[in-house]
C-alpha positions in Angstrom: -33.3 -6.0 31.5 -36.6 -6.3 29.5 -36.6 -2.7 28.6 -33.0 -3.0 27.2 -34.0 -6.0 25.1 -37.0 -4.2 23.6 -34.9 -1.1 22.8 -32.2 -3.2 21.2 -34.7 -5.1 19.0 -36.4 -1.8 18.0 -33.0 -0.3 17.0 -32.2 -3.4 14.9 -35.5 -3.0 13.1 -34.8 0.6 12.4 -31.3 -0.3 11.1 -32.5 -3.0 8.8 -35.7 -1.4 7.6 -34.0 0.5 4.7 -33.0 -2.8 3.3 -36.5 -4.2 3.0 -37.9 -4.3 -0.5 -40.6 -1.8 -1.4 -43.6 -3.0 -3.3 -43.8 -2.3 -7.1 -46.8 0.0 -7.7 -49.2 -0.5 -10.5 -50.3 3.1 -10.9 -50.3 5.8 -13.6 -47.2 8.0 -13.9 -46.7 11.7 -14.4 -43.5 13.7 -14.7 -42.6 16.6 -12.4 -39.4 18.5 -12.7 -37.9 15.9 -15.0 -38.6 13.0 -12.5 -41.3 10.4 -12.8 -43.9 9.8 -10.1 -46.6 7.3 -9.5 -49.8 9.0 -8.4 -53.0 7.7 -6.8 -56.3 9.5 -6.3 -57.8 8.9 -2.9 -61.4 7.8 -2.9 -64.2 9.0 -0.6 -63.9 7.7 3.0 -60.5 6.1 2.4 -58.1 6.2 5.3 -54.3 6.4 5.5 -54.0 2.8 6.7 -56.5 1.6 4.1 -54.7 3.2 1.2 -51.3 1.8 2.5 -52.8 -1.7 2.8 -54.3 -1.5 -0.7 -51.1 -0.3 -2.3 -49.0 -2.8 -0.3 -46.8 -0.1 1.2 -46.4 1.4 4.7 -48.0 4.5 6.0 -44.6 6.0 6.5 -44.0 5.6 2.7 -47.1 7.7 2.1 -46.3 10.4 4.7 -42.7 10.6 3.6 -43.6 12.0 0.1 -47.0 13.5 1.0 -46.6 15.3 4.4 -50.0 17.0 4.2 -51.7 13.6 4.6 -50.8 13.7 8.3 -53.7 16.1 8.7 -56.1 13.8 6.8 -57.1 13.4 3.2 -58.9 16.0 1.2 -61.6 15.1 -1.3 -60.1 13.3 -4.3 -56.6 14.1 -3.2 -53.6 12.9 -5.2 -50.7 11.3 -3.5 -47.3 10.7 -5.2 -44.5 8.2 -5.0 -41.2 8.4 -7.0 -40.9 5.7 -9.6 -37.2 5.2 -8.7 -38.1 4.0 -5.2 -41.1 1.9 -6.1 -40.3 0.1 -9.3 -39.2 -3.5 -9.4 -35.9 -2.8 -11.1 -34.8 -0.2 -8.5 -36.3 -1.6 -5.4 -34.0 -2.0 -2.4 -33.0 -5.6 -1.9 -32.8 -7.5 1.4 -29.6 -8.5 3.1 -30.1 -12.0 1.9 -29.7 -11.1 -1.7 -27.9 -13.5 -4.0 -24.1 -13.5 -3.8 -21.9 -12.1 -6.6 -19.7 -14.8 -8.2 -16.3 -13.3 -9.1 -15.6 -13.8 -12.8 -12.4 -15.5 -13.8 -10.1 -17.9 -12.0 -6.8 -16.0 -12.5 -5.4 -12.6 -12.1 -2.9 -10.9 -14.4 0.3 -9.9 -12.7 3.0 -7.7 -14.2 6.4 -8.8 -13.1 8.5 -6.0 -11.5 12.3 -5.9 -11.5 13.6 -8.2 -8.8 10.5 -10.3 -8.3 10.9 -14.0 -8.3 8.5 -16.9 -8.8 9.0 -17.8 -5.1 8.2 -14.2 -3.9 5.2 -13.8 -6.2 3.8 -17.2 -5.0 4.1 -16.2 -1.4 2.6 -12.8 -2.0 -0.6 -14.3 -3.6 -0.7 -17.3 -1.2 -0.4 -20.0 -3.9 2.4 -22.4 -4.8 5.1 -22.0 -7.4 3.8 -25.1 -9.3 0.3 -23.5 -9.4 1.7 -20.4 -11.1 3.7 -22.5 -13.6 0.6 -24.6 -14.4 -1.3 -21.4 -15.1 1.4 -20.3 -17.5 2.3 -23.1 -19.9 5.7 -22.7 -21.5 7.1 -20.5 -18.7 10.1 -22.1 -17.0 10.0 -19.9 -14.0 12.7 -17.5 -15.3 10.7 -14.3 -15.0 11.6 -11.1 -16.8 10.7 -7.6 -15.8 7.6 -6.2 -17.6 6.2 -9.6 -18.6 2.7 -10.5 -17.5 1.8 -13.9 -15.9 -1.4 -15.4 -14.7 -1.9 -16.1 -11.0 -4.5 -18.6 -10.0 -6.9 -17.5 -7.3 -5.9 -19.0 -3.9 -7.9 -21.8 -2.5 -10.7 -20.2 -0.5 -8.6 -17.9 1.6 -10.9 -16.6 4.3 -10.0 -13.4 6.0 -11.6 -10.9 8.4 -11.5 -7.3 7.2 -11.0 -5.1 10.2 -9.5 -1.7 10.1 -7.6 -0.8 13.2 -9.0 2.7 13.2 -12.3 2.6 11.3 -15.2 0.5 12.5 -16.3 -0.2 8.9 -17.0 -3.9 8.9 -16.1 -7.1 10.6 -17.2 -9.9 8.2 -15.7 -13.0 6.9 -15.7 -13.9 3.2 -13.6 -15.4 0.5 -10.7 -13.2 -0.5 -9.9 -12.8 -4.2 -7.5 -10.6 -6.3 -8.5 -8.2 -9.1 -6.3 -6.7 -11.9 -7.4 -3.1 -12.4 -8.3 -2.3 -16.0 -8.3 1.0 -17.8 -11.2 3.2 -16.8 -11.9 1.5 -13.5 -12.1 3.4 -10.2 -12.2 2.6 -6.6 -16.0 3.1 -6.8 -16.6 1.0 -9.9 -14.7 -2.0 -8.4 -16.6 -1.6 -5.1 -19.9 -1.9 -7.1 -18.6 -4.7 -9.3 -17.8 -6.9 -6.4 -20.5 -5.7 -4.0 -17.9 -4.6 -1.4 -17.2 -1.4 0.5 -14.8 1.5 -0.1 -13.5 1.1 3.5 -12.8 -2.6 2.8 -10.9 -1.9 -0.4 -8.8 0.8 1.3 -8.1 -1.4 4.3 -7.0 -4.4 2.3 -4.9 -2.3 -0.1 -2.9 0.5 1.6 -1.1 1.1 -1.7 -4.2 2.5 -3.4 -6.3 5.6 -2.8 -9.1 7.3 -4.8 -6.3 9.4 -6.5 -3.9 6.5 -7.0 -5.8 3.7 -8.7 -3.8 2.5 -11.7 -4.6 0.2 -14.5 -2.5 -3.0 -14.4 -2.2 -2.9 -10.6 -3.5 -5.9 -8.6 -5.6 -5.4 -5.5 -7.2 -7.6 -2.9 -11.0 -7.7 -2.8 -13.5 -9.2 -0.4 -16.7 -9.8 -2.5 -20.2 -9.6 -1.1 -19.2 -7.6 2.0 -21.1 -4.4 1.3 -23.3 -2.9 3.9 -25.8 0.0 3.8 -24.2 3.4 3.4 -25.4 6.8 4.5 -26.1 9.1 1.6 -27.6 12.5 1.1 -30.6 12.0 -1.2 -32.8 14.6 -2.9 -36.5 14.0 -2.1 -39.5 15.7 -3.5 -42.4 16.0 -1.1 -45.9 17.0 -2.2 -47.9 19.4 0.0 -51.5 20.4 -0.5 -52.6 24.1 -0.7 -56.2 25.3 -0.5 -56.5 28.1 -3.1 -57.5 31.5 -1.6 -59.0 34.5 -3.3 -56.4 36.2 -5.5 -54.0 33.2 -5.5 -52.2 32.6 -8.8 -49.6 30.1 -9.9 -47.0 32.9 -9.6 -48.0 33.9 -6.1 -48.3 30.4 -4.8 -44.9 29.5 -6.3 -43.3 32.6 -4.6 -45.0 31.6 -1.3 -43.4 28.2 -1.3 -40.1 29.2 -3.0 -40.5 27.0 -6.1 -40.7 27.6 -9.8 -44.0 28.2 -11.6 -43.1 25.4 -14.0 -42.8 22.8 -11.3 -46.1 23.9 -9.7 -47.9 23.7 -13.0 -46.3 20.3 -13.7 -47.8 18.9 -10.5 -51.2 20.2 -11.4 -51.8 19.4 -15.1 -55.1 20.5 -16.6 -55.5 23.5 -14.3 -55.1 26.7 -16.2 -55.5 29.0 -13.1 -56.1 28.1 -9.5 -59.7 28.5 -8.3 -60.7 29.6 -4.8 -61.5 26.6 -2.6 -59.8 24.1 -4.8 -56.7 22.0 -3.7 -53.5 22.1 -5.7 -50.3 20.2 -5.1 -47.0 21.9 -4.2 -43.8 19.9 -4.9 -41.0 20.9 -2.6 -37.5 19.5 -2.9 -35.5 18.6 0.3 -32.4 16.7 1.2 -32.4 13.9 3.7 -29.9 11.3 5.0 -30.8 7.7 4.3 -29.1 4.3 4.5 -29.2 2.6 1.2 -27.7 -0.6 -0.3 -24.8 0.4 -2.6 -26.1 -1.8 -5.4 -29.1 0.5 -5.7 -27.1 3.6 -6.5 -24.9 4.5 -9.5 -21.2 4.7 -9.4 -21.3 8.4 -9.6 -23.8 8.6 -6.7 -21.5 6.3 -4.7 -18.6 8.6 -5.4 -20.6 11.6 -4.4 -21.7 10.0 -1.2 -18.0 9.6 -0.2 -16.8 13.0 -1.5 -16.9 14.8 1.8 -15.6 12.0 4.0 -13.2 9.9 1.8 -10.1 11.8 3.0 -11.0 11.3 6.6 -11.6 7.6 6.0 -8.3 7.2 4.1 -6.4 9.0 6.9 -8.0 6.9 9.6 -7.3 3.6 7.9 -3.7 4.6 7.2 -3.3 6.0 10.7 -2.3 9.4 9.3 -2.0 12.1 12.0 -2.0 15.8 11.3 -0.1 17.1 14.3 3.1 18.7 15.1 4.8 15.6 16.6 7.1 12.8 15.4 6.9 9.7 17.7 9.6 7.1 17.3 10.4 3.9 19.2 13.5 1.7 19.5 12.9 -1.8 20.8 16.3 -3.6 20.8 18.2 -6.1 22.9 20.7 -3.8 24.6 21.0 -6.4 27.4 21.8 -3.7 29.9 21.1 -6.1 32.7 24.4 -7.9 32.0 27.6 -6.6 33.4 29.4 -7.7 30.2 27.0 -7.5 27.3 27.9 -9.6 24.2 29.2 -7.8 21.1 25.8 -7.9 19.3 24.3 -5.9 22.2 27.2 -3.4 21.9 26.4 -3.0 18.2 22.8 -2.3 19.0 24.0 0.3 21.5 26.2 1.9 18.8 23.2 2.0 16.5 21.2 3.8 19.2 23.9 6.3 19.7 24.1 7.0 16.0 20.4 7.4 16.0 20.6 10.1 18.6 23.2 11.9 16.4 20.9 11.7 13.5 18.0 13.2 15.4 20.2 16.0 16.6 21.4 16.8 13.1 18.0 17.3 11.6 15.6 18.1 14.4 15.8 21.9 13.9 14.8 21.6 10.2 11.4 19.8 10.8 9.6 22.3 12.9 8.1 19.3 14.8 8.5 18.0 18.3 10.4 14.7 18.3 9.7 12.1 20.9 11.8 9.0 21.2 10.9 5.9 23.4 13.7 3.4 23.9 13.2 -0.1 25.3 15.6 -3.0 26.1 14.2 -6.4 25.2 17.1 -8.1 27.0 17.0 -10.6 24.2 14.0 -12.1 25.8 10.7 -12.8 24.0 8.6 -12.5 27.2 10.2 -9.1 27.8 9.4 -8.1 24.2 5.7 -9.0 24.7 5.6 -7.0 27.9 7.0 -4.0 26.1 4.4 -4.3 23.3 1.6 -4.4 25.9 2.5 -0.8 27.0 -0.3 1.6 25.9 2.0 4.4 24.9 3.4 2.3 22.0 0.2 2.8 20.1 1.0 6.5 19.7 4.2 5.7 17.7 4.8 6.5 14.0 7.7 4.1 13.6 9.3 1.3 15.6 12.9 0.2 15.0 12.6 -3.6 15.6 15.2 -6.2 16.8 16.6 -8.6 14.3 16.0 -11.8 16.3 13.4 -13.7 14.3 10.7 -14.3 17.0 11.0 -10.9 18.5 10.9 -9.3 15.0 7.8 -11.3 14.1 6.1 -10.1 17.3 6.8 -6.4 16.6 5.7 -6.8 13.0 2.4 -8.3 14.1 1.9 -5.5 16.6 2.5 -2.9 13.9 0.0 -4.6 11.6 -2.7 -4.8 14.2 -2.2 -1.2 15.5 -1.4 0.7 12.3 2.2 1.4 13.3 5.1 1.2 10.9 8.0 -1.1 11.7 11.5 -0.7 10.5 13.6 -3.9 10.0 17.2 -2.7 9.8 19.1 -5.8 10.9 18.0 -9.0 9.0 17.4 -10.2 5.5 15.7 -13.5 6.5 12.3 -12.1 7.5 9.8 -11.9 4.7 6.8 -10.3 6.4 7.1 -7.3 4.0 5.4 -9.5 1.4 2.0 -9.4 3.1 2.3 -7.0 6.1 1.8 -3.4 4.9 3.4 -1.9 8.0 6.9 -3.5 7.5 9.8 -1.6 6.0 12.8 -3.7 5.0 16.0 -1.6 5.0 18.3 -4.3 3.5 17.1 -4.9 -0.1 16.1 -8.5 -0.5 18.5 -10.6 -2.6 16.2 -11.0 -5.6 15.7 -7.3 -5.9 19.4 -6.7 -5.4 20.2 -9.1 -8.3 17.5 -7.5 -10.5 19.0 -4.0 -10.0 22.6 -5.2 -10.5 21.8 -7.3 -13.5 20.0 -4.5 -15.2 23.0 -2.2 -14.6 25.5 -4.9 -15.7 23.6 -5.4 -19.0 23.8 -1.7 -19.8 27.4 -1.1 -18.6 29.0 -4.1 -20.1 26.9 -4.9 -23.2 30.0 -5.0 -25.5 32.2 -7.0 -23.1 33.1 -10.6 -22.8 32.7 -12.1 -19.3 35.4 -14.3 -17.7 34.4 -16.0 -14.5 37.2 -16.5 -12.0 36.2 -19.7 -10.2 37.8 -21.0 -7.0 36.4 -24.5 -6.4 37.2 -24.1 -2.7 35.1 -21.0 -2.3 31.4 -21.4 -2.0 29.3 -19.3 -4.4 26.7 -17.2 -2.7 23.1 -17.2 -3.9 23.4 -13.7 -5.3 26.3 -14.7 -7.6 24.5 -17.9 -8.7 21.5 -15.8 -9.9 23.7 -13.2 -11.5 25.7 -15.9 -13.3 22.5 -17.4 -14.6 21.3 -14.0 -15.8 24.6 -13.4 -17.6 24.3 -16.7 -19.4 20.6 -16.2 -20.2 21.0 -12.8 -21.9 23.7 -14.1 -24.2 27.0 -12.6 -23.0 30.1 -14.4 -24.4 31.6 -16.1 -21.4 34.6 -18.2 -20.3 35.7 -19.6 -17.0 39.1 -19.8 -15.4 39.5 -22.3 -12.6 41.7 -20.8 -9.9 43.6 -23.4 -7.8 46.8 -21.6 -7.1 47.7 -18.0 -7.5 46.8 -16.8 -11.0 49.7 -15.8 -13.2 49.7 -13.1 -15.8 50.8 -15.6 -18.5 47.9 -17.9 -17.9 45.4 -15.0 -17.7 46.8 -13.4 -20.9 46.1 -16.6 -22.9 42.3 -15.9 -22.5 42.5 -12.3 -23.8 42.2 -11.5 -27.5 43.5 -8.2 -28.8 40.8 -5.5 -29.3 38.4 -7.2 -27.0 36.7 -5.8 -23.9 36.6 -8.0 -20.8 34.9 -7.9 -17.4 36.3 -10.3 -14.9 33.8 -11.7 -12.4 35.1 -13.8 -9.4 32.5 -16.5 -8.5 32.7 -15.6 -4.8 33.5 -12.7 -2.6 36.2 -14.5 -0.6 39.3 -12.6 0.3 41.4 -15.7 -0.6 40.1 -15.7 -4.1 40.7 -12.0 -4.6 44.2 -12.4 -3.3 44.9 -15.2 -5.8 43.9 -13.1 -8.8 44.6 -9.5 -7.9 48.3 -9.3 -9.0 47.6 -11.0 -12.4 44.7 -8.7 -13.1 46.7 -5.6 -12.2 49.6 -6.6 -14.5 47.2 -7.4 -17.3 45.7 -3.9 -16.9 49.2 -2.5 -17.5 50.6 -4.8 -20.1 47.6 -5.8 -22.1 46.9 -2.3 -23.3 45.4 -3.8 -26.5 42.4 -4.9 -24.4 39.9 -3.0 -22.3 39.3 -4.7 -19.0 37.5 -4.2 -15.6 36.9 -6.2 -12.5 33.4 -6.7 -11.2 33.5 -7.6 -7.5 31.2 -8.4 -4.6 29.9 -6.6 -1.4 32.5 -8.4 0.7 35.2 -6.4 -1.0 34.2 -3.4 1.2 35.9 -5.3 4.1 39.2 -5.7 2.2 39.8 -2.0 1.4 42.8 -1.7 3.7 44.6 -4.4 1.8 43.3 -4.1 -1.8 41.9 -0.6 -2.4 44.9 0.7 -4.3 45.0 -2.5 -6.4 41.3 -2.3 -7.2 41.7 1.3 -8.4 44.6 0.3 -10.6 42.6 -2.5 -12.2 39.4 -0.3 -12.6 36.9 -2.1 -10.3 33.2 -2.0 -9.8 31.4 -3.7 -7.0 27.8 -3.8 -5.8 26.6 -3.5 -2.2 23.6 -2.8 0.0 25.6 0.0 1.8 28.9 1.7 1.4 31.0 4.1 3.5 33.7 5.9 1.5 35.1 7.3 4.8 35.0 10.8 3.3 34.3 14.1 4.8 30.7 13.3 6.0 31.9 10.1 7.7 34.8 11.9 9.4 32.4 14.6 10.7 30.0 12.0 12.2 33.0 10.1 13.6 34.2 13.3 15.3 30.8 14.0 16.8 30.5 10.4 18.0 33.8 10.6 19.8 32.9 13.9 21.4 29.5 12.7 22.6 30.3 9.2 23.7 34.1 9.4 24.3 34.9 6.3 22.2 35.1 5.3 18.5 32.6 3.5 16.4 33.5 -0.2 15.9 34.9 -1.2 12.5 32.1 -3.4 11.1 30.2 -3.7 7.9 27.9 -1.9 8.1 29.1 0.5 10.7 26.2 0.5 13.1 26.7 4.0 14.3 26.4 5.3 10.7 23.3 3.0 10.1 21.6 4.5 13.2 22.5 8.0 12.0 21.2 7.5 8.4 18.0 5.8 9.6 17.1 8.7 12.0 18.1 11.3 9.5 15.9 9.7 6.8 12.9 9.0 9.0 12.7 12.5 10.6 13.1 14.3 7.3 10.5 12.0 5.7 8.0 12.3 8.5 8.6 16.0 8.8 7.5 16.5 5.2 4.4 14.3 5.3 2.8 12.1 8.0 1.7 9.7 5.2 4.6 7.4 4.2 4.4 7.1 0.4 6.9 5.5 -1.9 10.1 7.4 -2.5 10.3 9.0 -5.9 13.8 10.2 -5.2 16.7 8.4 -3.5 17.8 9.7 -0.1 21.6 9.7 0.1 22.9 8.7 3.5 26.5 8.5 4.6 26.5 4.8 4.4 23.0 3.6 3.5 20.7 5.1 0.8 17.0 4.8 1.0 14.4 4.4 -1.8 11.4 2.6 -0.4 8.8 1.0 -2.6 5.8 -1.2 -1.9 6.0 -4.9 -2.9 2.3 -4.9 -3.7 -0.8 -2.9 -2.9 -1.3 -5.0 0.2 2.3 -5.6 1.1 5.0 -3.6 2.9 8.0 -1.7 1.7 11.5 -2.6 0.6 14.5 -0.3 0.3 15.0 -0.8 -3.4 18.4 1.0 -3.5 21.7 -0.6 -4.5 25.2 0.9 -4.5 27.5 0.4 -7.5 30.9 1.6 -6.3 33.5 2.4 -8.9 37.2 2.4 -7.8 38.6 4.2 -10.8 42.3 4.4 -12.0 42.3 8.1 -11.3 42.1 7.2 -7.6 38.5 8.4 -7.2 35.7 6.4 -5.6 32.3 7.0 -7.2 29.0 5.7 -5.8 26.7 5.0 -8.7 23.5 4.4 -6.7 20.7 2.6 -8.3 
């Protein structure tokens, strides 16, 4: 045990020794090969230890740059030390160096389409009132593209630990930084005395090649540690001149230039037999050095050969020929008569199998699928997540039940595995968990997309709200109505108690005017009350241009109202839409052949959702094991995908919205956003 302790202590000393400060030397300086060196002439009878003590340095420092000294000093020998290593300004500092204080108390955030005050506050870990206080005059109605100030959170302490890279495990105070023009990953690391590994771990949305001005990143200041760098070192050897030696012959012997040899021996015109001259030889050695003591360029160069490996390890990027997917859902197979929700999950799984089959031949990769039944039990979910094979997965499709979903999300975050939330809108882990993928676009982003399209499509229209007091407005409509009023549309409101008549509707329509009618809820009852009057107005009020703008729920009423909506000229927005066209009929046929039953009539159709998810994931992972933001939309049969990060440290949302146009020419056009 004692031996182990001694070895451990010795290793610790070796590890920390590069951090110890070197003494500043008060010696004359000469230049060799463009670099400056202190030099000292050894006096008669001086020893290695005596010179080291006199100069206040270690014997190792002398031997490192003057290897010949190991054989003993020669008379009046010169020994050399690089100024860069032994001057006060460039001396290495100890681990107890003073802490960097981050400048500024706020961070500049550029509002993206669909972001809300609530979501931004949650992303940064501050309150909405804190943000409003930092932005006097802002009433909380955020607009895409505007910049707002975010106060730094109150001493958020966090441990930076990469699941795949043993880079650091330290605690410090987390802050945020807005990238300015000209900054790089390396300059920010130096500014805040942090590590490249730490920045990449905290911000999966950035990389050395993707570091954009205006973006905000998380930073853990004062968390740097010594890094291993390749450093050029000049060592001075002694050479006793022999008969016939010249500067040219000695330079050839040691493989150096005549100029460098002469620079190390000023005042000597030609070497004389028996005299000692100094031979400077360059070499490269690996050293551990505090990042504060090297330049930004040197820091970048030190990472040049390993940055891709570090980035891949942190982001769990595997370069192999396999795609590993997992499905963890409450199929409840232990029950003889599973509830309908379990049957819907089963239909999703079946559609997923069809999706794999449809695309597997195109990827050129082996596809492995692991499927588990949580039995709608949290303990069962925990036991599944404890299985070691789950850590090899690329993606997990998670259950929608809140506690089970939270467990799977946390597992993904801790193990570098992506988690797909297909079934619920209520979970908001995507705001701060970089491994979460939210399939259903959050309401605020949905409204942002729809509002932007509405402004462009109906900029010359008057808006008439069709309001049924007995129907409850949904949150999405309330936000859309607020937006319509804020941007200055001319609006009117018709209160619908009984069935709307053409005569009453026509009173609100002026000749030569364009109208968009917007029901205040998606209820089937309200649509039934107004549909006949709107259809007649479309026919009889040919002096007006009019359209109906409906809600996602209308997708459920197509059997009753599709022809009427086409006659009126109707647009509606939705997270997903199935036109029941050729592609749907083909999947329906294959589903029937495989499983000998039909898909259930639900919104969304779960079999189609499973098919679209599998088709998208396998194509995406087949192209690249690194899951980046989608630059192009993936068009599914029912669900489209266009994932984007919510922040550089957050997860992904599917920022795709369907605008469906039921046109008078009996066509159905999906205008995906």
